[in-house]
Each structure stands twice: as structure tokens, then as C-alpha cells.
N, C-alpha and C positions, 0 to 999 in steps of 0.2 A: 504493500499499500504506499502511496506517495505521502511522505510526511508533510508536504506543503498543504495537504488537505486540512490539516488541523490549525486552529487559531493558535497564535504564539502563547496565549495564556494557558491553553490546554497542554502544550508541550512543556511549559515551565512547571505547571502543577504536577504533571507526570514525573518530571525529573526530580521534584521534591520527594516523591514516593520512592523513586529509585535510590536517591541518596539515603533515605531512611533505611531501606533494605540493605544497602552496603554497610551502614553503621551497625545494623543488627548483626550482620555477619562478622564484623570486626569486634564488636563489643556486645555480646549476647544479653547482658544484664541491663541494657539501656532501657530507660522509661521514656516514652515518646509523647511529646506535646502536640503542636500543630505545625503544618507545613504548607503554607499557601504560596501561590504565585504572586509576585510583586513586580513593580516596574523594573524592567531590565533583567529579571530573573526570578529567583525563588529563595526561600529559606526554610529551615526546619529547626524546631526547638527540642533539645534533648536534655534529659536528666541522666548524666553519666556517673552519678555517685561522686566518688572522690577523684575521679579521673579528670584531667584537663587536656585540651587538645592543643597541638602546635601546628605550624604551617606544614611540617612533614606529615602529620596525620591527615591533613587535607589531601595531600598527594595520594596517600594510601586509599582514602575514601573514593577519590576520583578513579583510581585503578579498579576498585571494586565495582563502581557504577558502570564502567565500560565493560566489565566482564558480564554483568547482569544484562546490559543492553545487547551484547554479543550473543548471549544465550537465548535472546528473543522471548523472554517470559511474557506472558499475557497479563493484561489487566482484567480480571474477572470480577464483575459486579454482581452482588446479590443483596436482596432486601431481607432484613431479619427483624424480629421483635426486639424491643429494648431489653427484655430479660435474656434473650439469646446473645445480644451484644455484650451484656455484662459477663456472660460466661466466656465469650471469646476473649474479652479483654480483662479477665479476672486479675491478671498480674500487671495491669497497666493503669495506675491510679488516675492519670490525667485523662485517659480515654473514658474511664468510668465517670469522672466528673463531667465530661462533655455529654455523656449519655444521660446523666441526671438533669443537666441543664436542658437538654432537648425534651425530656419528659415534662419538665416544668413549663415548657413552652407549648405543650399539648401534642407533641409528636408521639406516635404509637409505634412506628417502624423507622428504621434507619438503614442506610446503605453502607456496605463494607466493600472494599476492593482488595482482592488477593493478587499479589505480584510475587510469584515464586513462593518463598518461605515467609514473606512479609504480608501481614494483613493490617489494613488501616480503616478506621472509622471516618468516612468521607462522603460528601455529596457528589464529588466529581465535577465535571466529566474528566475522562482521561483518554489517552490514545488506546487503541485496541491491544497493541503489543509493543514491547520495548524496542523492537527493531525499527519502529516508526520514529524513533527519537534521533536527533542529530548527534552522533557520537563525538563529532569534532566541533559541535556548536555550543558547548557549555564549559564552564570552569568554576571551581569553588574559589571564592575570592577572599573571604575573611571570617573570623570568629569573633563573636561578641557575647556579652551577657544580656539576658532579657528576663524580666520577671514574668512568671506565669500569669497569663491574661493581662499583663501590663500593670499589675498591682504591686506596689512597693512592699506590701506586707506578705506577699507570696514568695515562694522559693525562686531563687535566681537559677535559670536554666542556661544551657550553652546553645547559642544560636549560630548556625552555620549558614552563611550566605553563598549563593551561587549566581553567576551570570549565565544567561541562556538566550540563544538566538537561533533562527532557522538555518543559518549557514555559518561556516567558519569565518568568512570575510566579515560578516556583521559582528561576530564575536570579537575578531581582531581589532576592528575599528573601535568597538566599545572599550576594549581593554586599553587601547592606545589613549583614548580620551580619559579613561580612569587614571592612567599613569600621569597624564598631564594635569588632571584635577588634583592629584595628590601633591604634585609640585606646587600648585597654586593654592593649596589649602590655606585659608586665611589664619587658621590657628597656628600652623607651622610658620608662615611668613610673619605673622604678628610677633612671634618670638624672635625670629631671625633678624627682623628689622627693628626690634625693640619698640614696638608700638603699644602693646597692652598685654596684660595677663589676667587670669581669673584665679583668685587665691581662695582655697577652701577655708582658710582661717578667717578671711574677710567675709566670705559668704558665696556659696555656689550661685552661678548665674548673675553675679554682680561684677561688672568690668572695672578693672583698675587701669586707667590710661596713663602711659608713660609720657615723658615730654614730647617725643616725636608723634605719638598717637594723638596726644591732646592738641598738638599743632595742626595735624591733619583734620581733626574734628573742627577746630576753630576756623580753618580756611573754608570748610564746607558750610559751617554755620554763618559766617560772615557773608558768604555768597547768598545763602538762603535769606538772611535778613534784608540784604540790599535788594534782592529781586522782589521780595514781598512789599517793601516800602514803595518801590517803583511801580508795583503792580496793583496798587490801590488797596492794600490791606492795612489795618490797624493792629498794633500789637497789644496783647493782654498777657497777664501772668496770674497763675493760680498756685495755691499752696500744695504741699505734698500729702497732706492729710485732710480729711474732712469728717464732719460729724456724721455718725451713723444715720441720723434722720435724713440727711441729704441722699445717701445711697439707697435708703428704703424708698424714698419718694421717686427717685430716678428709675427704680426697678433693678438696679445692679445687685443689691443685696439679695433680692429674691431670685434673680436669674443666674448670677455669676459668683455667688458667695464661695463656691468651692474653688474658684480661681483667685479669690481675694485673701489677703492676710488677715489673721484673726483681729478682732476689735481690741483696742487699747482702752482700759479703764483709767479715767483721770478724775481727780477731785475727791476720790474716796477709794479705800482699799477694797479689794474683791471680797474679803471676809466680811467687812461692814455691809457691803451691798447684799451679800447673801443672807446676812442677818436681818435685813430690812431696815437698816439705820439710815434715815435721811436719804432715800434713793434719789431725791430730786437734786442732790448736790453732786451726783455722779454723772459723767458723760462718757459716751463711747466714741472713739475716733478710729477711722480706718485709713490705711494707706490707699491713695487713689489708684484705681486700675485704669481710669480714663479721665480726660480733662473736661469732657462735655458738660456735666452738671454744673461745674463752676462757671463756664461760659454762659450757660442759661441763667444762672443767678445774677451775673453781671447784667444781662439783658433785662431781667425782671426788676432790677434796682430802679428803673425809671419807666415812665410811660413813653410810648414811641408813636410817631406819626408815620404815615405811608411815605412822607417826603424824606424820612431819614434812611429808608431802605434803598438798596441792600446794605447790610452791615457785613463786613468781611473781617473777622477777628482771628488772628493767628498767634500761635504759641509753640515754642519748643519746650514741651512739658514732659518731665520724667514721671513715668508711671510704674506701678509695681504689680506684678501678677505672679501667683504661685504656680510655677511649672514643676512637674514631677522631675526628680533627679535624673531619671533615665532619659528624659526628653530634652534636657539641656544640651546645647551644641554651640560652642564658641560664641560668636556674636549673633548668630542667626536665631538662637532660641535662648533667651536670658530671662531673668526674673525682675530686673530693673532696666527699663529702656526709655529712650527719649523719643516721643512721637513728634513729628513736624506737623502739628495739628492745626487745622483751621475750621471754623464754622461760618457758613454763609447763611444769613437770615434775610429772606427776601419775600417779595410779593409773587403771586402766581405769574403775573405778566413779565416778571424779571427772570424766571427760572431758566428759560432757554438760553438767554444771553449769558447768565452766570455759568451754566454748564459749558458753553463754548469757551468762555474765558479760562475755565479750569483746564479743559483739555489742551488748549493752546499753551497754558502755563506748564503742564506736564511735559509736553513736547519740548518746550524751551529748556526745562531743567534737565531732561534726559540727554538732549544733544549737547548741552554744556559739559556733561560728564562723559561724553563719548558714546552714547547709546542712541542710534537713529530709531525713529518710530517703526521702521521696517523690521526691527529686532524686538518689537513689543507685541505680545498677544493680549487681547482684551476679552474679558468674560463678563457678559451681561447676566446678572443674577435676578431671576424673576420669581414671583411667589407661586406656590402650588395653587392652581385654579380650583381644585376640588376642596381642599381644607382651608378655606379662607378665614375661618373663625380663629385660627391660630395667629393671625396677624393684626398689628395695630393699624389704625387708619380705616378709611372706608373705600368702597369700590371706586368711587370717582377719583380719589387721590391716587390710588394704585394705578388705575388705567392711565391717568395723565402722566405720572412720573415714569412708568415703564415705557410708554409711548415716546416721551420726549427723550429719554436716554437712548432708545433705539434709533430715533431719527438723528440725534447728534452723532452717534457712532457711525451712521451711514454717511452723513454730510462731511464728517472729518476723515472719511476713508480709513477708519480704524479696522484693523484685522481682528474682528470680534466674533464671538460665538455666544449664542444664547443658552443659558442653563436654567431650565424650568425647575422650580422648587428649591433653588439654591439661595434665594434671598433670605436675609435675616428677617426676623419677625417684625422689625420696625421699619423696613423699607427696602426697595430695590437698589442695586448698585452696579457700578462698573469697576472691575478689578483690572489693573494693568500689571502684566508680568513681563519682566525684561528677560530676553535670552542673552546669555553671556557668550563669550568666544567659543565655549565648548557646547553651546546649544542648550544649556540648562536654564530652566525657568526660575526666576526669583520674583516672589510677590512683593511689590513696592507700592505704587500709587493706588488709592481707593477713592472713589467718588460715590458717596452713599446718602440717600435720602433717609430722613428720620421722621416718622409720624408719632413715635412714642413719646419723646421728651416734650414736644409742644403740647401734647395732650396732658401728660402728667403734671407739668408745671403751669398749665393754662397760659401759655404764651399768646400774646396778642399785640396788635397795633391798631391805631385808629385810621380807618380807611377814608377815602374821599367823601363818603356819605356821613362821616362822623360816627360810624359804627365800629364796634370791636370785631376784628378779623384775625384769624389764626395765620401766622406766617408759615412759609415753607422753610425747612431747615436742612442744610446740606453739610454733612461731615466730609472733610477732604484732607488727605495726606498725600504728599508727593514722594517722599522717601519711604514712607511707612514708619520706619524708625531709623535713627541715625546709626545705631549699632548694626542693623542688618544691611543698610545701604553701604556702610564702610566695609563690611565683610564682602559684599558684592564687588566693590571697587578694588579691594585688595586682590581678589581672585581674578577679576576681569583683566587687570593690568599685571597680574603676577607680581605685584609689589613695585613695578616700575611705573610709578605715577607720572603723568604729564608734569612738565616743569612747574606749572602754576600750582599744582596740588602737592608737590613733593615737600615734605617737612624740611629737608635740607636740599637746597638747589645747587649749591656749589661746594665742593670739598677741596680745600687747598692743602697740598702736601709739601712739607718742607724736605728738601734733599738732605740738609744737615742742620745742626744747631745754629749755625751762623745765619740761617735763612728764616728762623722762627719769627723774629720781630717784624720782618718785612711781610710775612704771611699774615700775621695778626693785624697789621695796619691795612693790608689789602682786604681782609675779611670785614674790618670795621667800615671801610669805604663801600664795600658791597652792601652791607646792612643799611647804611645811610641812603643808598639808592633803592632800597626795598627788596634786596636779594638776600635770601636766607643762606648764610655761609658758615662753615665750620673749618677749623684748622686741625690737621693731624700732625702734631709735632712729636709723636712718639719716637723713641730711640729704636727704630726698626729700619730694615732695608726699604728702599723706595719700591721695590717689587712687591713686598708684603703690603705696603700701604695702598698701592694701586689695586691689588687683589681684594683687599678689605673694602675699599671704596666701591669696587664693582659688585661685591656681595651685598653692599648696602643699597645698591641700585640708584646711586646718586646721578642726576642728569649730567652734571658737568664736574670733571676732575681737573684741577690745575696743579701743575708741578712747578715749584719755585726753587731754582738754583741760582748759581752765580750769573748765568746768562740772562735769566729773566730779571734779576735785580738790576742789571746794568743796561736793560733794554726797555723800550716802550711797548714791547710785544709780550703777550701771554701765551703760554703753551697749554692749550685746552684739549682735553680728551673727552669727546662726547660719549654718553652711555652707549655701550655696545661696540664702540670703535676700538681697534687695537693700536691705533696711532694717534698722535696729538696734532692739532692744527695751530697755526700761529694767527693771532688776532690781537688788535690793539685793545687796550683796556676800555676806552670809551665805546668802541664798537661792540665789545663783549657785553658791557653793561646795557647798551641800547638793545642788543639782540635778546637778552634774557628778559629785560623789562617789557619788551614788546610781546613776548610769549606769555608773560604773566598777565598783561593787560588784555590780550586777545584770547586768553585761555586756549592756546594752541595745544 
């Protein structure tokens, strides 16, 4: 049978079973968790007791998988009762737990698949026989720890990942990209370039920015503020904590409390509160998970006329959300992050124009950082038309906002896809996902309507008729969060930032001790011209200094010796070049300043 007959997800799921069968042959006492197909491959979770796996073990498992495929074992499906399933998997506690879960969901029968000596509890589907699988189209890639069912209180299992494609060429292309992605990993480069680190003693998911990382942040933030002020936004600021009453009124405490940090009791000890002593003296405060309710309270502080709208309020506000330990990942998944937030409060007749302005702003920001809109996929999230009762707002509001988002996406020629039922309960949205140089998607900009907060806080303005009218409220983020966007930039540029973004733009290397003072004066002159420069005066060979500067990915490296001190010319080595070029100091300053100004 032609293996191309099968969807790639079926091939990947079948390979997960083959891997489990190979593991059983190698380690007969293994207890098996689950093994689904995932993007680009598959994984399976194993309880190996006291055993741990190494990369050499992965090679052994791969060899075992190829033997099973070569033997052509069939995938034989049969339906059994739950009682029979419990007998089959009597020595497999995780499978028994799955069977019990299925029974609680009302299932009476389950399907099992037999592949040679291995039997699994699984819905399928699978290929008919192992010979239908691409023997040269898969590779086991890594070992990780994973809590059973994702629960931190459950046992940590060993998760083995595999990559799988329909052909060897597709696999080779993917592995090449994977190797490049590892070189570009922002966690690795963040350490090598001395940008940031995350310290367990300071708190998991909380980023500590080093001087060069803080400079990179500042450059991006200054650009952000400048663009917003020029773009007609006003700036607001809000605190890091808020009274629990605010979060109850906004709905966050009811809907998102599991992702929020516990309340802090202030004004009274917890013991006194529990004893019922003067409870009115106690207040509860929460770390903010979002900026929105504060912006609404600013709006509610005054009465507003239709003439004042639209209001565009922006804030780089740090928020805090509790992410599970196993889900944290460098800068892309943290517990404290800074949203480049803005809320636009406007009349219905202003909605279309405001949406166009935001889309244009997103395009401007992306291209400033080297991402053309051709590299951006957009997703239009719509509500489920059947279960409307789960959503805030009325039919008229939803129909209007979904329609105008769709028309704007078409008019602006966005590469967009509609996703029915993916809207948040409070409104439809456009999500913008950037494709980096490796083709990976990163969630960044969001343009979101909100029917919930205007209703909960009774927001209004006085319209032309002198009547109270509810405004439309748009949430909008361009980067999404500074942390994630910086992670994207690090990986996209592999740490070799454009000159205007580089924390250090010029590294000046002294040939010997006699040249250090001249180097320092040159660095000071560069700084006065707006060029970020450093001097390497270490007692090392010039070759070592040049290699070190190359590893730091500095855009310009200048070598200063006797010749340069006695000349009007500078010896400048451009990043990636193996030789230096001669250029006068005024011309070099003008060249770098032009690149900074134009953000080349």
C-alpha cells in the first residue's frame, strides 16, 4: 500500500505506537502514558522507574523501531468493554486511569490497537501495517520531563520526542532548520551575548536584564514611545497591584483566578480576619494580570462627550500571571511580562477608521524591525454561531464588529484566515503572527474588541442627542509583550542586530597598552555623536580580541595601533568581514549615525 495514502498525522501517530513497542522490547517493565501526534512529529510519555534515558538510548530505540517496521507488523483494531480493557491493561496504571476517565465521560466501549507484542488503548486511526511507514522519514530528537496529564502534583514521566515526515528530504530539511533554530535559541544567545538570565532564587519566569539587554529593551521602548506620540496616542500609567473588588467587577477574578497570584491581605493579619475582628479594616490586593480595568477606571473618572472620542491610551505595563513551571520557556513564556498595551475608546462611526489606523501602525512597526507584512499570517477569530449565550454583547454588536474586521482584513490585503468559534467570550479579534527566517510563527500583535468591560463598568459618553451611549472599546498590542518580541528579535537576527538596535555598535580594540588612552578618547567622541562604543583594553593578543568581538556580534570593530594614532584614517572591520577597510573618522561617524537615524 502506498504510504502517501495516509495523512501525515496518521503516520506520526502510528510511529508513536511503534516507538512505544520498541521501548517495551528494550525495557519490558515500562509503564506507558500517552503518545499523540504533534506538529512536526510525535511523542510518547513513559514511566521507566529509576531508569533515565540518554541520546545513545534514543539511537537504540530508533534501531528497534526500524526492525519493527521491517517486520511489517499490522495495526489490528478491536473494540472491547471497559472491564475487558482493565484486564488487558491490569499492569498499566496510566492506561487504567484513562479507562476510568472514559467511563466517567459515559463511554461503555473503547478501542485497542495491537502492533506485534504491543497493545495500546487508543482511538486511532493508524496505518494498516508498519510497512506503510517511512523508515527513513523519522528521527527521535530529544528527551524531556513531563508531568502526567500536565499536573504538577502528578508523577514526572520521561517524554521522548520524534520528528516525522512523509519523505527523507522533508525530514532532512526539518532537521536542518532545527539545527539552525538551536543556534538561534534566544536562551542560548541571551547568555552568550550577556543580555539576560532567569534566576531560580529570584523567581522562575521573572527576567533579570543585564546592561546590554536593558539597553536593547530601552532602544525598543524609546522607539515605541516616539511612534505612539507621533501616532496620536496619549500615555497613561497604572499600578502593579489592584484591589480585589476591581478584579471581581472586571470579571478577571471569576474567569482567570487560576492564572492570577493569590490575594494579599493588607491592614489586618489573616488570623484576625479569620477570627472576624474588624473585617472592614482589611483589604485584599492582587497583582495585575492585565492593564485594562485600570484604563477603564481612568475613563470612568470623568464624564465624556462624543466630541472627545476617540481616546487612544497606551501603556507599557508589566503584568503578572501564574504559569505552570513546566510551561515556562525563556522569554516566550514568563510569569512577569510587559505588555505594549493600548485601549481605543470610540464611537461606532469611528470604529472602521480606528481599525485601519491600527493595522497601518502594525505594518509600520513590523517593517521597522525587519518583518515585511508578507511574512505575517493573520487569524480572524469569530464567535460560535450556535452557542451565542456564552458571549458578552448582543447580536448587533457581534455582527457589526466581525463584519468590519473582515472587511478591513480584505481592504488591507492581509493574509488572513477565519477561525469560527475561536473568539474570546468578550469579542472578536485579529491575531497577527510573524514568520521568522526559519518559517516559525510567533504570536505578536492583537486587535481585539471588548463588549465585556463596557458592560461591567457601565461605560458611556454623551452623544449628539444629549443621551448616554455605550462606546466601543478596542484592546490593541503591537509586540504582544516586550519579552516575547525581544526573544523573536534575538532568534530572527541570530543575535546580530541591525546597527541601530545593537546594544554596542562599535568595539574599539587596543593593539597594546600605549594605545588605550587614544581608544578611550575615541570611544568618548563616538558617544558624544550618539554611537554606543566600548573599548577592549584587555592584556590579550589582538587575534583573541577580534574573535571575542565577532562572538559578541558587534556591527563595527576598530583596531587602534601606532598607524591609526598617527593617521586621520580608521581601520574598521564590518561584522562578518575578514578584513578591515580604511575610512576617515568623520565619514565613519556620519555612516553609523545615518544607519541609526534611518534604522537600516
